C-alpha positions as CSV (number, residue, x, y, z in Angstrom):
1,M,31.5,7.2,-6.4
2,T,31.8,5.3,-9.7
3,G,31.4,6.7,-12.9
4,N,28.6,5.5,-15.2
5,D,31.0,4.5,-18.2
6,P,33.9,2.4,-17.2
7,F,35.2,2.3,-20.7
8,A,35.3,6.2,-21.1
9,N,36.9,6.1,-17.4
10,A,39.6,3.8,-18.5
11,L,40.8,5.8,-21.5
12,S,40.6,9.1,-19.3
13,A,42.9,7.5,-16.5
14,L,45.4,6.4,-19.2
15,N,45.5,9.6,-20.9
16,N,46.1,11.4,-17.6
17,A,48.9,9.0,-16.5
18,E,50.5,9.8,-19.9
19,S,50.2,13.5,-19.4
20,V,52.0,13.5,-16.1
21,G,54.4,10.9,-16.9
22,H,53.4,7.8,-15.0
23,L,54.9,4.7,-16.0
24,E,51.9,2.5,-14.7
25,Q,48.3,2.6,-14.3
26,T,45.7,0.6,-12.5
27,V,42.5,0.5,-14.5
28,S,39.5,-0.7,-13.0
29,P,36.7,-2.4,-13.2
30,A,38.2,-4.8,-15.8
31,S,36.1,-5.8,-18.6
32,N,36.6,-7.8,-22.1
33,E,35.8,-4.3,-24.3
34,I,38.7,-3.0,-22.0
35,G,41.1,-5.7,-22.5
36,S,40.3,-5.9,-26.3
37,V,41.0,-2.1,-26.3
38,L,44.4,-2.8,-24.6
39,E,45.3,-5.6,-26.8
40,V,45.1,-3.3,-29.9
41,F,47.0,-0.2,-27.8
42,Y,49.8,-2.7,-27.1
43,D,49.8,-4.2,-30.8
44,R,50.3,-0.9,-32.4
45,G,52.8,0.3,-29.9
46,Y,51.1,2.7,-27.7
47,I,51.9,0.5,-24.1
48,D,54.5,-1.8,-22.9
49,G,52.3,-4.1,-21.6
50,F,48.9,-4.9,-19.1
51,S,48.1,-7.7,-16.9
52,F,44.8,-8.7,-15.1
53,V,44.8,-8.9,-11.5
54,D,41.8,-10.6,-9.8
55,D,40.8,-8.7,-6.9
56,G,37.6,-10.8,-5.8
57,K,35.3,-8.2,-7.6
58,A,35.5,-7.1,-11.3
59,G,39.2,-7.2,-11.5
60,E,41.8,-4.6,-12.8
61,F,44.2,-4.3,-15.5
62,E,47.8,-2.7,-14.5
63,V,48.9,-1.2,-17.6
64,E,52.9,-0.3,-18.3
65,L,53.1,2.9,-20.1
66,K,55.8,4.0,-22.3
67,G,55.1,7.7,-23.0
68,A,53.6,7.0,-26.6
69,I,50.2,8.3,-26.0
70,N,49.4,11.8,-26.8
71,E,45.7,11.7,-26.5
72,C,43.1,8.8,-26.7
73,G,39.5,8.5,-25.7
74,P,36.1,6.8,-26.5
75,V,34.2,7.7,-29.7
76,K,30.5,8.6,-28.6
77,P,27.8,7.5,-29.9
78,R,29.5,4.7,-31.5
79,Y,29.4,5.3,-35.2
80,S,29.1,2.4,-37.9
81,A,31.9,2.4,-40.5
82,G,32.1,0.4,-43.6
83,A,35.4,-1.3,-44.6
84,D,35.6,1.7,-47.2
85,E,34.7,4.8,-44.7
86,F,37.4,4.6,-42.1
87,E,39.1,7.7,-44.0
88,K,36.2,9.6,-43.3
89,W,36.5,8.9,-39.7
90,E,40.3,9.1,-39.7
91,K,39.7,13.0,-40.6
92,R,37.2,13.5,-37.6
93,F,39.1,11.9,-35.0
94,L,42.8,11.9,-35.6
95,P,45.1,14.8,-36.1
96,A,46.5,13.6,-39.4
97,R,46.5,10.9,-42.2
98,D,48.3,7.6,-40.8
99,Y,49.0,9.1,-37.7
100,G,47.0,7.3,-34.9
101,T,44.9,4.5,-35.0
102,L,41.1,4.1,-34.7
103,V,39.9,1.1,-32.6
104,V,36.9,-0.9,-34.2
105,T,34.9,-3.6,-33.3
106,T,34.0,-5.8,-35.9
107,S,32.4,-9.6,-36.5
108,H,36.1,-10.8,-36.4
109,G,36.7,-8.9,-32.9
110,V,38.3,-6.0,-31.7
111,M,41.0,-4.4,-34.2
112,S,42.5,-1.3,-35.3
113,H,41.2,0.1,-38.5
114,Y,44.2,-0.8,-40.5
115,E,43.6,-4.1,-39.8
116,A,39.9,-4.0,-40.2
117,R,40.5,-2.3,-44.0
118,E,43.2,-5.2,-45.0
119,E,40.4,-7.5,-43.9
120,G,37.5,-5.7,-45.6
121,V,35.2,-5.5,-42.8
122,G,33.5,-2.5,-41.2
123,G,32.2,-2.4,-37.8
124,Q,31.8,0.5,-35.2
125,V,34.5,3.0,-34.1
126,I,34.8,2.7,-30.4
127,A,37.9,4.6,-29.3
128,Y,41.0,6.4,-31.3
129,V,44.7,6.9,-29.6
130,Y,47.4,8.8,-31.0
C-alpha cells in the first residue's frame, strides 16, 4: 500500500533511517520536488549525497546519510512567507535561532531560507531540517 503524500513519506523515511543509524536510505517514488529538497539538504551539509536510480517506473533516490539530521519533516499546510517573515517561521519549526534550515520554494527555485533572505525573495515554506 502506498501513501498519499510521497514528499512526507520521503522525509519520514530519512528521519527514521537517521534515528536508527543507517548510512543509506532509498526514497521512492522520486520526484523533482524531492530531488530539489535533497539538493538543499546536501548544500547545507545534512546528507553526504544522493543519486537518482531509474527503476522503469517513477524512479528512486539513493541517499547517503551522515548522521547530521536530528529531525526533518514537511510543513503542512504550505505557508506563504515574505522575505522579511522567515524569523516567524524559524520560531515555529526550528528549535533555536540559526539552528536548522527551512526549505522554501520560491520563484527562483527551491532553496534554504538563508538563501531566500539573501536574495530578498519570499515563497512557501515546504520543509524543515535540523
